[in-house]
C-alpha positions as CSV (number, residue, x, y, z in Angstrom):
1,M,5.6,4.4,1.4
2,S,7.9,7.4,1.3
3,E,9.8,6.3,4.4
4,V,10.5,2.9,2.9
5,W,11.5,4.6,-0.4
6,N,13.9,7.0,1.3
7,T,15.4,4.1,3.3
8,K,15.9,2.1,0.1
9,I,17.5,5.1,-1.7
10,N,19.9,5.7,1.2
11,Y,20.8,2.0,1.2
12,Y,21.7,2.0,-2.5
13,R,23.1,5.6,-2.7
14,G,26.7,4.5,-2.6
15,K,26.4,2.4,-5.7
16,P,26.7,3.5,-9.3
17,I,23.6,5.2,-10.7
18,L,22.6,2.3,-13.0
19,T,23.0,-0.2,-10.3
20,M,21.0,1.9,-7.8
21,L,18.2,2.3,-10.3
22,E,18.1,-1.4,-11.1
23,E,18.0,-2.3,-7.5
24,L,15.2,0.2,-6.8
25,R,13.3,-1.2,-9.9
26,C,13.7,-4.7,-8.5
27,F,12.5,-3.6,-5.1
28,L,9.4,-2.1,-6.6
29,M,8.7,-5.2,-8.8
30,R,9.0,-7.5,-5.8
31,R,6.7,-5.3,-3.8
32,M,4.1,-5.2,-6.5
33,A,4.3,-9.0,-7.1
34,K,3.8,-9.6,-3.4
35,H,0.8,-7.3,-3.2
36,K,-0.7,-8.9,-6.4
37,K,-0.3,-12.4,-4.8
38,V,-2.0,-11.3,-1.6
39,L,-4.8,-9.6,-3.4
40,S,-5.4,-12.5,-5.8
41,T,-7.1,-14.4,-2.9
42,Y,-9.1,-11.4,-1.6
43,I,-12.8,-12.0,-1.8
44,R,-14.4,-8.8,-0.4
45,L,-15.8,-6.0,-2.5
46,L,-14.0,-3.3,-0.7
47,A,-10.4,-3.1,0.5
48,L,-9.9,-3.4,4.3
49,V,-9.1,0.3,4.8
50,Q,-12.3,1.4,2.9
51,Q,-14.3,-1.3,4.7
52,R,-13.2,0.0,8.1
53,K,-13.9,3.6,7.2
54,M,-17.4,2.6,6.0
55,E,-18.1,0.7,9.2
56,D,-16.9,3.7,11.3
57,I,-19.2,6.0,9.4
58,M,-22.1,3.6,9.7
59,K,-21.6,3.5,13.5
60,D,-21.6,7.3,13.7
61,T,-24.7,7.6,11.5
62,K,-26.7,4.9,13.1
63,F,-29.0,7.2,15.1
64,W,-29.4,9.9,12.5
65,T,-32.9,10.8,11.3
66,A,-34.2,12.5,8.2
67,Q,-35.7,16.0,8.7
């Protein structure tokens, strides 16, 4: 996210401060709306990143035994 943010700031840096802030606000609002739209149809209990991490941990711990 920081790379995208820095790129956007550099893109709008030459504009007046209010215009720059308004454009950055609009960028964030569009991004949040896009994510909300994508996540509205998501049916799993965990997000993909957490699901993958959990599956990796489960693979690593498959042969563990209690002592």
